[in-house]
N, C-alpha and C positions, 0 to 999 in steps of 0.2 A: 504494500500500500504506500502510495506517494505521500510524504509528509507535506502538510500545508503550513506555510509561514505567513503571518499577517504583518505587513509592513505599513506603517502609518506615516505618510509624508513622502513627497517626491522631490525634495531639495537635493543638494549635493550628496548628503549622506544616504537618504532614503533611496534615491535612484541607484547609487552605487551598490547598496546592500541588496536591493531587488535583483539587480543584474548578477551579482555574485551568487546569490542563492539559486536563481534560475539556471545559471551556467553550470552549477553543480548538480542539476537535476531535480531541484526542489520545486514544488508547486507554490507559487507566490500570489497572494492577494494584496494588491497595492492600493491602499485606501487614501484618497486625498479629497480636498474640497472641490478641485477642478476636474478630476478624472485623468489628469495628465500623468506622464511617466514613460519610462523606456518601453519600447515594443519588444516583446519576446513571446514565444509560443507558450511558455510556462508562467507568464505574468498576466494575471487578470486585473484590469484597472477598474476601480470603483470610485464614483463621485458621490460623496455623502458627508454628513456631519459627524466628525469623529468623536464628538462629545456625547453622542447617542449610543448607549449600550445596545439598543435594539438594532440600530443600523450596523454596528460592528458584528453582532451575532448573525444578522441576515447575510452579511457579506462573507463571513467565515464562521459557520456554526461550530467548527472545531479547528484548532490549530495547535501545533506543538510549541509555538512561540509567537508573542506579539511584540513588535519592535516599535518603540516610540521615537520617531524621527521627525516629529512635527514641530512647527514654529507658529505660535499664535500670530494673527495678522498685525497686531498693534503692540510694538515694543513697550510702550508706556502704559499698557493695560494688562500686563501679565497677572496682576493681583486678582483680576476678575476673569480673565480668559483661560488661565492655566488650570485652576481647580476643577472645573467641570470636565475638562479633558483628562486630567490625571485620574479622577474618580472613575470615569468610563473605562479607562485602561485597566485599573485594578479590579473593577467589577468584572471585566471580561476575563481576566486571569482567574478570578474566583469561580466564574461560571464554567470555564472550559478547562481549567488546569494547565493553561498555556503558561510558559515561562515569560515573565515580563522583563524585557531588555530595554533600558532607557538610554538614549543619547543625551548627555548633559554637557556641562561646561565647568569652569573653575570658579564661577561666581560665588558659590556657596561658602567658600573659605573666608571670603572677605579680605581686607588688607592684612598682609603679613610680610615680614622680612625673611621668613624661612623658605627653604626650598619646599615646593608643594608636594606632599605625599598624601596618600589616601587616608592616613590615620589622623590628619589634622582635624581639629574641631571645626564644625560648620558655623562660623561666626560672622556670616554676612551682615553687613550694616545698612544695606539699601534694599528697596522693595524687590527688585528682580532677583537679587542674591538670596533673599529670604524665601522667596517663592520657590526657587530651584532647590534650596536646601530642604524645605518642608516636604516637597514632593518625594525626595529620596527617603526622608525620615518616615513618612507615612507608608511607603512601599516596603521599607526595611522592617517596620513594625509588623506588618502583615506576614512578611517572610519569616521573621523570628518567631511568630506565633504559630507557624506551620500552616497558614491559610493559603499562601501563594508561594511561588518561587520567583525571586526578583534579583536583578543585578543591574548595575549602571556603569556606563563608560563615560569618562570625562576627558575631553580634549581641550587644547588651548585654541587660540585664534587660528582660523583657517587660512591656508594658502590655496586658493582655488579661483576659478572664473566666477563671474557674477557679482552680486551685491553683498553676499554674506561674508566676503573676504575683504580685508583692507587693501588687498593687492590685486583684486580682479578689475571690475569696471572702474574703480577709482584710480587705478595706476596704469595698467597696460595701455589703454587707449590714449591716456595723457602722454605717456612716453612716446608712443608711436606718432603723436601729433607734434612732437618736439617741444613740449611745454614742461615747465617746472612742476614737480610733484609736491602737493601740500598734504601732510599727514596729520592725524590726530594724536596728540601725546608726544613725548620726547622721542627723538629720532636715534639717540645713541645709548639707549638702555637695553641690555640683553633681555630677550623675551623668547619663550618657547612658542613655536608655530607648528600646527598640526595639519595633516592632509585628511580631508573628508573621506577619501578612499580607505585610509588606515583606520578611521573611526568605524567604517562599515565592516572592515575585516575583523576587527576586535569583536564587534557585536555578533557577527556570524560565528566566530570561533568559540565564544563563551556561552552562547545561548543555551546549549544542551550539555554543558560541562558543569557538573555539580560543584566543582571547586570554586566556581565563580559566584554561586548564588549567595545572597545575603551580604555581598560586598560591592564596593565601587572599585573601578580599575581605570588607571590612566592610560591613554592611548599612546603606544610607542611613537615617538616623534624625534625629529632630528635635533642636533645640538642647537642651543639657543643662538639667535642672531639679533642684531639691532634692526630696527625698521629701515634705517639707511642702507645697511648691508643687503637686506632683501631687495630693495629697489635697485641697488647697484647690480645684483645678480640677475634681475629681470632685464635691466638695460643691457647687460653684457650679452644675454641670450638674444636680444633684439639687434645686437650690433651697434648699440648707441654708446657714445662716450660723453664724458663731462655732463653728467646728469645733475640738475639742481634739485635738492631735496630740502624742504622746509616743513614747519609745523604751524598749524593754526594757533595763534596765541591764546593762552588760557583765559585771558580777560575777555576776548571776543566770544569764546565758547560759553563762558558764564553769562554774558549778556544775551547771547542767542537762546540760552536755556530758559531765560525769563519769558520768552515768547513761544518757544517750541518745546512741548513736553517730551518729545522723543530725544532731542538733544540734551534736555535736562537729565533724563534718565541715563543717557550715554555718559554724561559728565560724572555721574556717580561712580562709574567704573574706571575713571581716569587713572587711579592708583596702579592699575595693571600695566600701564605704559610709562608712567613717570618715575619708575624705579625698576630695578631688575625683577623679573617675574618668570621664574624658572620652574618647570614641572619635572618631577622625578617619575619616570615611567618604568623603573627597573622591575617592579612587581609583575607587571603584565609580560614583560620580556622574559623573565625567568620562569614564570609559571606556564605560559602558553607558547614560548619559543618564537615570538613574533618580533619582527624588525620593521622600522618605518620605511616607506618608499624613499629611495636615495634622493638627496636634496637636488642634485642636478636633474634627475628625471622629473621631479616635482615641478621645477622651474620650466623645463622644456614643455611639459604638458600644459602648464598654465599659459605660456606664450602661444603654443600651438592652437589653443582654443580661440584665439583672436585673429588668426591668419585666415 
């Protein structure tokens, strides 16, 4: 009998995960608001509301795993948009005995001067960080009570095409147009960056591995780089020299945040770029034998998406 895997969301991670599962012979139900996603004979695309447990059960009455790769539509409304989604996903796991695998980030730790390891307390200080932390605490509680099996993967900022990455639509087309790049946050502080494909690989790898359940895992990622170094690597791949890299002054961002609630919420996470922000991924590497996509391949693939 072919296993069914329910993937929620068709962004960079969800699409990569659906393709990986289908390419390995798994039956995939890809559930999104729009019904979009990669075409594959083993991927069934469904357009519906992911916060509806009835819709989830109708799309996949039974699945071995449910993968949360969604992003609510409004970054400044996570406090109201995430809870009904998270509850639907845990309710689905309760109803079907599917393993819940969540794609998350590093927000929940809050500001820290330490290298980020999975055992750090979740001391998020701003709304979106608290929302992500509480989602995991709620799922872990159900896991620890023996009601569901849940695990979570946490990656740092993505290097990928599109708007989800600081270096996709905001950088590559600008460099190709011969213009200076303006980034958010300091340009010369070391930061860990993650490939969405590597996020998907970790999610697929740990879903049915009992060693992963009840724990969070950091996605294997390349050595930290500064934002300036990343832009320079992209420029080199494009064959461009003498790139000008600057950052939007904090005073301007603060002023913009007074009128734009999305920028205001983004400003709350500025600590991640104004000081070193380095993720320790050794646990996932040692436990599951995974390595990140090589940096040069990651940059080549990013640039190739814009040719």
